[in-house]
C-alpha positions as CSV (number, residue, x, y, z in Angstrom):
1,X,122.0,32.9,90.9
2,X,119.7,33.5,93.9
3,X,115.9,33.2,93.9
4,X,115.4,37.0,93.9
5,X,117.7,37.5,90.9
6,X,116.0,34.7,89.0
7,X,112.7,36.3,89.7
8,X,113.9,39.6,88.2
9,X,115.1,37.7,85.1
10,X,111.6,36.3,84.7
11,X,110.3,39.9,84.8
12,X,112.7,40.7,82.0
13,X,111.4,38.0,79.7
14,X,107.8,38.3,80.7
15,X,107.7,42.0,79.9
16,X,109.7,41.7,76.7
17,X,107.6,38.8,75.6
18,X,104.7,41.0,76.3
19,X,106.1,44.0,74.6
20,X,107.5,42.0,71.7
21,X,104.3,40.2,70.6
22,X,103.9,42.3,67.5
23,X,105.3,40.8,64.3
24,X,106.2,38.3,66.8
25,X,105.3,40.6,69.5
26,X,102.4,41.8,71.6
27,X,102.8,42.9,75.2
28,X,102.1,41.8,78.7
29,X,103.3,42.1,82.3
30,X,105.0,39.7,84.6
31,X,105.6,40.2,88.3
32,X,107.5,38.1,90.8
33,X,106.3,34.5,91.2
34,X,105.3,34.9,94.9
35,X,103.3,38.0,94.3
36,X,100.0,39.1,92.7
37,X,99.0,42.2,90.8
38,X,97.7,43.8,94.0
39,X,101.1,43.5,95.6
40,X,103.0,45.5,93.0
41,X,103.8,49.0,94.3
42,X,105.7,52.0,92.9
43,X,109.2,52.3,94.3
44,X,109.7,48.5,94.3
45,X,112.7,48.8,92.1
46,X,115.3,46.8,93.9
47,X,116.6,49.9,95.7
48,X,117.6,51.7,92.5
49,X,116.8,55.4,92.2
50,X,117.2,58.0,89.5
51,X,119.7,60.8,89.5
52,X,118.8,64.3,88.7
53,X,116.7,64.4,85.5
54,X,118.0,66.3,82.5
55,X,115.5,68.1,80.4
56,X,114.4,66.5,77.1
57,X,115.6,68.6,74.1
58,X,114.4,67.6,70.6
59,X,115.3,69.3,67.4
60,X,112.1,68.8,65.2
61,X,110.6,70.6,62.3
62,X,113.2,73.4,62.6
63,X,112.2,74.1,66.1
64,X,113.6,73.2,69.6
65,X,111.1,71.3,71.7
66,X,111.7,70.7,75.4
67,X,110.2,68.8,78.3
68,X,111.0,68.6,82.0
69,X,109.2,65.2,82.3
70,X,110.9,62.1,83.6
71,X,111.0,59.9,80.4
72,X,112.1,56.3,79.8
73,X,112.3,54.8,76.3
74,X,112.7,51.2,75.1
75,X,113.3,50.2,71.5
76,X,111.8,46.9,70.4
77,X,113.1,45.3,67.2
78,X,112.3,42.2,65.1
79,X,115.4,41.2,63.1
80,X,115.5,39.7,59.6
81,X,118.7,38.2,58.2
82,X,118.3,39.9,54.9
83,X,119.7,38.7,51.6
84,X,123.5,39.2,51.9
85,X,125.5,36.1,52.8
86,X,127.1,35.9,56.2
87,X,130.8,36.5,56.2
88,X,130.7,39.6,54.1
89,X,131.7,43.0,55.4
90,X,128.3,43.8,56.8
91,X,126.7,40.6,58.0
92,X,124.1,41.8,60.5
93,X,120.4,41.6,60.2
94,X,117.8,44.1,59.0
95,X,115.6,45.7,61.7
96,X,112.4,44.7,59.9
97,X,110.1,45.7,62.7
98,X,110.7,48.7,65.1
99,X,108.5,50.1,67.8
100,X,109.5,52.6,70.6
101,X,107.9,52.3,74.0
102,X,107.8,55.7,75.7
103,X,107.1,55.9,79.4
104,X,106.5,59.2,81.1
105,X,106.9,59.0,84.9
106,X,105.6,62.6,85.3
107,X,102.2,62.3,83.4
108,X,101.9,58.6,84.4
109,X,101.3,57.6,80.8
110,X,103.0,55.2,78.3
111,X,102.5,54.4,74.6
112,X,104.1,52.7,71.7
113,X,105.3,54.6,68.6
114,X,105.4,52.2,65.6
115,X,108.3,53.2,63.3
116,X,108.3,52.5,59.6
117,X,111.3,50.4,58.7
118,X,111.7,52.5,55.5
119,X,112.0,55.8,57.4
120,X,114.8,57.8,55.8
121,X,117.3,59.0,58.4
122,X,121.0,60.1,58.5
123,X,123.1,57.3,59.9
124,X,126.7,56.6,60.7
125,X,128.4,54.1,58.3
126,X,131.5,52.3,59.7
127,X,134.3,50.5,57.9
128,X,135.2,46.9,58.6
129,X,137.2,47.9,61.6
130,X,134.3,49.8,63.2
131,X,135.6,53.3,62.4
132,X,132.9,55.8,61.2
133,X,133.8,56.8,57.7
134,X,130.7,58.6,56.5
135,X,127.2,59.8,57.2
136,X,124.5,58.7,54.8
137,X,120.7,59.0,54.6
138,X,119.3,55.5,54.4
139,X,116.3,53.4,55.4
140,X,116.1,52.9,59.2
141,X,116.1,49.1,58.8
142,X,119.6,49.2,57.4
143,X,121.1,50.7,60.6
144,X,121.2,47.2,62.2
145,X,123.1,45.8,59.2
146,X,126.3,47.7,60.1
147,X,128.7,46.8,62.9
148,X,130.8,43.7,63.8
149,X,128.8,42.5,66.8
150,X,125.1,42.4,67.9
151,X,125.9,45.1,70.4
152,X,127.4,47.4,67.8
153,X,124.4,46.8,65.5
154,X,122.0,47.6,68.3
155,X,123.9,50.8,69.1
156,X,123.9,51.9,65.4
157,X,120.1,51.4,65.3
158,X,119.5,53.2,68.6
159,X,121.5,56.2,67.3
160,X,119.5,56.2,64.0
161,X,116.1,56.1,65.9
162,X,117.3,58.9,68.2
163,X,118.3,60.9,65.1
164,X,114.9,60.3,63.5
165,X,113.1,61.5,66.6
166,X,115.1,64.7,67.0
167,X,117.7,63.5,69.5
168,X,115.4,61.6,71.9
169,X,117.5,59.4,74.2
170,X,116.9,55.7,73.9
171,X,117.5,53.9,77.2
172,X,117.7,50.3,76.0
173,X,116.6,47.9,73.4
174,X,115.1,44.4,73.0
175,X,115.4,42.2,70.0
176,X,113.9,39.0,68.7
177,X,114.5,37.2,65.4
178,X,111.6,37.3,63.0
179,X,112.0,33.5,62.5
180,X,110.8,33.1,66.0
181,X,107.4,34.7,65.3
182,X,105.8,31.3,65.2
183,X,107.2,30.3,68.6
184,X,105.8,33.5,70.2
185,X,102.4,32.9,68.5
186,X,102.3,29.4,69.8
187,X,103.3,30.5,73.3
188,X,100.4,32.9,73.6
189,X,97.9,30.5,72.2
190,X,97.4,31.9,68.7
191,X,95.9,35.3,67.8
192,X,92.5,35.7,66.0
193,X,92.8,38.4,63.3
194,X,90.5,40.0,60.7
195,X,91.6,39.8,57.0
196,X,90.9,43.2,55.4
197,X,92.4,42.5,52.0
198,X,92.7,39.4,49.8
199,X,95.8,37.5,50.8
200,X,95.0,34.1,49.3
201,X,98.2,34.2,47.3
202,X,99.9,34.0,50.7
203,X,97.6,31.5,52.4
204,X,94.2,30.1,51.1
205,X,92.6,30.9,54.5
206,X,93.4,34.6,54.1
207,X,90.2,35.6,52.3
208,X,89.1,39.2,52.5
209,X,86.5,39.5,55.3
210,X,87.5,36.3,57.0
211,X,88.4,35.9,60.7
212,X,91.3,33.5,61.2
213,X,93.0,32.2,64.4
214,X,96.6,32.1,63.2
215,X,98.6,29.0,63.3
216,X,102.3,29.5,64.0
217,X,103.2,29.4,60.3
218,X,100.3,31.7,59.4
219,X,101.4,34.2,62.0
220,X,104.8,34.4,60.1
221,X,102.9,35.0,56.8
222,X,100.5,37.5,58.2
223,X,103.1,39.6,59.9
224,X,105.9,39.4,57.4
225,X,104.3,39.2,53.9
226,X,104.5,42.3,51.8
227,X,105.1,41.4,48.1
228,X,102.0,40.0,46.5
229,X,99.7,41.5,49.2
230,X,97.4,44.4,48.3
231,X,99.5,47.5,47.4
232,X,102.7,45.8,48.6
233,X,103.5,48.7,50.9
234,X,105.2,48.5,54.3
235,X,102.4,50.7,55.6
236,X,99.8,48.0,54.9
237,X,102.0,45.4,56.7
238,X,102.4,47.7,59.7
239,X,98.6,47.9,59.9
240,X,98.5,44.1,60.2
241,X,101.2,44.2,62.8
242,X,99.3,46.8,64.8
243,X,96.2,44.7,64.7
244,X,98.2,41.6,65.9
245,X,99.8,43.7,68.7
246,X,96.5,45.0,70.0
247,X,94.8,41.6,70.0
248,X,97.8,40.0,71.6
249,X,97.8,42.6,74.3
250,X,94.1,42.0,75.0
251,X,94.6,38.2,75.2
252,X,97.6,38.4,77.5
253,X,95.9,40.9,79.9
254,X,92.8,38.7,80.1
255,X,94.9,35.7,80.9
256,X,96.8,37.5,83.5
257,X,93.7,38.7,85.2
258,X,92.5,35.1,85.5
259,X,95.9,33.6,86.4
260,X,98.9,35.8,87.5
261,X,101.2,32.8,86.9
262,X,100.3,32.7,83.2
263,X,103.4,34.6,82.2
264,X,105.6,31.9,83.7
265,X,104.5,29.5,80.9
266,X,105.7,32.0,78.4
267,X,109.0,32.3,80.2
268,X,109.5,28.5,80.0
269,X,108.7,28.4,76.3
270,X,110.6,31.4,75.1
271,X,113.6,31.6,77.3
272,X,116.7,32.4,75.2
273,X,114.9,33.9,72.2
274,X,114.9,37.5,73.3
275,X,118.0,39.6,73.7
276,X,118.3,42.8,75.8
277,X,121.1,45.2,76.5
278,X,119.3,46.5,79.6
279,X,120.1,45.8,83.2
280,X,117.8,43.7,85.3
281,X,116.7,46.6,87.5
282,X,114.7,48.2,84.6
283,X,112.1,45.5,84.4
284,X,110.4,45.7,87.8
285,X,109.9,49.4,87.0
286,X,108.3,48.6,83.6
287,X,106.0,46.1,85.2
288,X,104.9,48.5,87.9
289,X,104.2,51.3,85.4
290,X,102.3,49.2,82.9
291,X,100.0,48.1,85.7
292,X,99.5,51.7,87.1
293,X,100.0,54.1,84.2
294,X,97.5,55.1,81.5
295,X,98.2,53.4,78.1
296,X,98.0,55.7,75.1
297,X,98.0,52.7,72.7
298,X,99.8,52.2,69.5
299,X,100.7,55.5,67.7
300,X,101.9,55.9,64.1
301,X,103.9,58.6,62.5
302,X,102.6,60.2,59.3
303,X,104.7,61.0,56.2
304,X,105.1,60.5,52.5
305,X,106.4,57.5,50.6
306,X,108.3,57.3,47.3
307,X,110.3,54.8,45.4
308,X,114.0,55.2,44.6
309,X,117.2,53.3,44.2
310,X,118.6,54.5,47.5
311,X,120.7,51.4,48.1
312,X,122.5,51.6,44.8
313,X,121.6,48.0,43.9
314,X,119.6,48.8,40.7
315,X,116.3,48.2,42.4
316,X,113.6,50.6,43.6
317,X,112.9,50.6,47.3
318,X,110.4,52.4,49.5
319,X,111.6,55.6,51.1
320,X,109.4,57.0,53.9
321,X,109.9,60.6,54.9
322,X,108.4,61.3,58.3
323,X,106.5,64.5,59.0
324,X,108.3,65.8,62.0
325,X,105.2,67.5,63.3
326,X,103.6,64.1,63.6
327,X,106.5,63.1,66.0
328,X,105.6,66.1,68.2
329,X,101.9,65.1,68.1
330,X,102.6,61.5,69.0
331,X,104.9,62.4,71.8
332,X,102.4,65.0,73.1
333,X,99.9,62.2,73.7
334,X,102.3,60.7,76.2
335,X,104.4,63.6,77.6
336,X,104.4,67.3,78.2
337,X,106.3,68.9,75.4
338,X,106.4,72.4,74.1
339,X,108.4,74.8,71.9
340,X,111.4,76.2,73.8
341,X,111.3,80.0,74.4
342,X,113.8,82.1,72.5
343,X,115.9,82.6,75.6
344,X,115.8,78.9,76.6
345,X,119.6,78.4,76.6
346,X,120.1,81.7,78.5
347,X,117.7,80.4,81.1
348,X,119.6,77.1,81.3
349,X,122.9,78.8,81.7
350,X,121.5,81.1,84.4
351,X,120.1,78.0,86.3
352,X,123.4,76.3,86.0
353,X,125.2,79.4,87.4
354,X,122.7,79.6,90.3
355,X,123.3,75.9,91.1
356,X,127.1,76.4,91.0
357,X,126.8,79.4,93.3
358,X,124.6,77.5,95.8
359,X,127.0,74.6,95.8
360,X,129.9,77.0,96.5
361,X,128.0,78.7,99.3
362,X,127.3,75.3,100.9
363,X,131.0,74.3,100.6
364,X,132.0,77.6,102.2
365,X,129.6,77.1,105.1
366,X,130.9,73.6,105.7
367,X,134.5,75.0,105.8
368,X,133.4,77.6,108.3
369,X,131.8,75.0,110.6
370,X,135.0,73.0,110.5
371,X,137.1,76.0,111.6
372,X,134.7,76.7,114.5
373,X,135.0,73.1,115.8
374,X,137.5,72.6,118.7
375,X,139.0,69.4,120.0
376,X,136.3,68.9,122.7
377,X,134.4,65.7,122.2
378,X,130.9,66.0,120.7
379,X,128.1,65.4,123.2
380,X,127.9,61.7,124.0
381,X,131.2,60.8,122.3
382,X,133.5,61.0,125.3
383,X,137.2,61.8,125.2
384,X,138.3,62.3,121.5
385,X,141.7,60.7,122.3
386,X,139.9,57.5,123.2
387,X,137.6,57.1,120.2
388,X,138.5,53.9,118.3
389,X,139.0,54.1,114.5
390,X,138.0,50.9,112.7
391,X,139.5,50.6,109.3
392,X,137.3,49.5,106.4
393,X,137.5,45.7,105.8
394,X,138.8,44.9,109.3
395,X,137.6,41.9,111.2
396,X,134.0,42.2,112.1
397,X,133.0,44.5,109.2
398,X,130.8,43.4,106.3
399,X,130.7,44.3,102.6
400,X,127.6,46.1,101.3
401,X,124.9,43.7,100.3
402,X,126.1,40.8,102.4
């Protein structure tokens, strides 16, 4: 691996460490070792560009919402092994923590939408051979339980999150095991949090009103504990995770302002603990945008919670039903989104037809030019019979990128 590619890999981990320091995660930025913040510029994406942007179309609250903005989305997950023994039909992990990073390259904004693990959503259920056999409405966290490989489990979860958000495309995902929370907390130097409810049954230091700099073990308790804490709801736990995320962000950004090489220390300590399905070229873009774009902070969806035996195990579990209008409100803080006009699809068809007609006209014009061309040499090219044709791959040629 060359030095340039190694640098991109550090961008990967640095940003993911940053973005995943909530319940293990918080977020930060890393740029190439030889460069400082002032050297990071838009367009420094390793030569990769975007193809034509398709409009965003979301089916929410019985309405079609659309946006022409250039959107990127990144799903961040903390995984818990759950209670079922490995080796059984479904032996994945629960997606215990989920947050979606939404980046709008048109409005130059980004934000994080924190998703309740108990959000009820229709999801595909596979059999042991990976064939989809049914569609069932279950808690979002269960989507990562199904599948035979980590890649399949991530894909099921991505599909479930997309379904929850009205069909929003998810570009890629990043995962970390919840058991590594302590390692992340240690790597960023510990986070100081405010205890807003009595948690002394979990840890004697967690007295209501206290301010505690979390040890690695305390970070696990603070971010994961639910039973025996306050009203024992996931909403209360998400509030603690949000506090940890914001304070981790502030700490990392302050460190980076003082020392742009700070993130390299995190890279050394946490290499191998974070998985991504994304290609390296994404991360320089994320770094650029987090430096330059306006942060909209951590956003939460509203909804209602009830208890039911959804999972058929004889126990009551939380079910969170998202208010779909709150999805629109959260997304509207980051991107331009509006209800589609009644003739929206007619307009889309008309634009497609116009594009096809224009392409056909261009092709016809090119054919006409070819017919008008005689065998005389073009200016400066000499006798056409004496022009040498060099075959691709012949001696003296070089492959792209060499």
